BAGU-90053 format. One record per residue (C-alpha): x, y, z. Coordinates in steps of 0.5 Angstrom, whole numbers, plus 500, padded with zeros to 3 digits. Example, Ala and Ser with C-alpha at 12.3 -4.5 7.8 and 13.67 -1.06 7.14 Angstrom:
BEGIN
525491516527498514
This chain:
BEGIN
102650206107647203114645205121643203122636207124632202130637201131636209131628209136627203140632205140629212141622209147624204151626210148620214152615209158620207160623214155618219159622225157629224151631230145632227146638231150641225145638220139642223144649224145647216138647214137652218141657214140654207137661204141665208147661205144662198143670199150671203151678202157682206157689205152689200156684195153677193158671196158664195160661201164655200163650207168644208165639214170634216173629221181630219183638217190636218189629214187634208192640209198635209194632202192637198199641194201647198194647202195652209189652214187657221183654226179660230175657235175651238169648243166642245160642242156644236151649240155655237155653230152659227155664232162661228159660222157668221164670224167666219164669213165675215172676213172670209176672202176670195179663195179662202174656204170655212172648215168645220173639223169635228173630233170626239172632244172638240170641234173646230173652225177655221178658214182653209186655202190651197196657195197653189198658182191660178194655173192649178186645179183650186182647192175643191178641185184638189179635194174632191181628186185626191186619191188619197181621200176618194180611196179612203187611203185617210181614214178621213169624211170631208163633204164640201157645201157651197150654193151655185146660186141664188136657188140652188146649193152643192154638197159633194164629198170625196166619194165622188157622191153630190147633192144639189139642192134646187129651190126654185120653183122654176126648173128653169132656174137650174143649171149645171154650172160646172159643165157650161164652165168647162164648155166655154173653157174648151171652145176658148182654146179649141184653134189653140195648139200647144203642149198638152201640160200648158193647154190644160194650164191655160184651162185651169186659169180660166176655169179658176177666172170664171169661178171667181166671176161666179163670186165677184162678178153680179152678170155678165156676157162674155162672146167667144169668136174665131181666131180669124173673127172680123167685126163687121158692125155688130161690135163696133160700140165697145173697147177694142185693145190695140193690143189683144191680151195673149195668155198663151204668150204669158205662160212661156214660164210660171215662176217667180214674177211670172205668177205674180203677173198672172194674177194681175192679168187675171184680175184685169179680165175680170174688171173687164167681165164685171165692167158694162157690157160684153167682153170678147175673146177668141178660141185661142184664148186672146182677149179682144174687146170689152165693155161691147154693146148691141142693140137687141131687135125684137125680131133676133130675140123672140119672146126671151123672158129677162134683163138686158144681158139675156136679151142681148146674149139671145140676140148675138146667138140669132144672128147666127153670124159667121165667126161667133163661136158661142156665147156665154151668159150669166145673171146677178142670181146665178143662172148661167149658160153656154151655147154654141152658135150653129150648134146642130153641128155638135149634136154628135159631140160626146156628153161628159161624164157627171159625177155620182149624185146621191137619189136623183140626178137632183133634187128639183123641188118643184109642185110635183114632187110636193103633193
């Protein structure tokens, strides 16, 4: 019989390093719920809940812009952890996080959210990057825990340390989701010429949109094409917008009613991605088409193992059609990749600097690790 003791040891060590005052009973409860959190469902919909473990929710709320927290439960010890977490997960909506606030004499449980614009960085990014928290100017421990997909749990602290636990025995099931999303977003705005501030706002918005896609959409394909792309039949089976949706035009102003407009267009974009078929965007950040279908040929797809979406993604990549920049794929299990066409041209592209990770690049629990 094989047990995932190595994962348990590394999670315990991570918390002992990054949050030494966290009660061992909470760590034990969390470990026992790992699998449930990876596959958590509410009313038939998969949810990837974000958990914030801290000893200073008030301090976090103070330094994160426009944040607000609601304390719902307070207990003397951690004995009701499972019950409290279950109750909060059942009501958690959209961008809310569940927090567990550990004090010397009590443990608080509740919900935390940053009410910033969709064009601003999300709550977990703001917590990770906050200088006061990162440099320990505020004496507060904070560890964020959330699933990346059906197999992978990520732990990261405000000190910059990160631990990734992958429970799949197949190494290909692991992917750096944030890296894939960043590459998609970079490709999506590669031809847009605007101010650095406006460009960063739009990139933040797309990251937030695709974070929602990861949480709310079972599977997706997005194809990025050049701004001058003319389709010659490959994507003819689909709905092409007579007037493409241009987010750059929506960013002319950033206050009052325009925020509502941004939110509604973002929700519309997610619904398009969630609809059957492929969504097509260009490298000016415009939405061109959705509900697009292709007929993959075995010759172009090869021996790809996977469902219809994955075969379609590789078929498009293997056509090497002029004007197609790249393909974003997401399976219902959470496997994600963004691949550019003509990747040989990008071999000299500088690699993104990855965060500091405790002990290993990631903890890949394959049979070799368990010998």
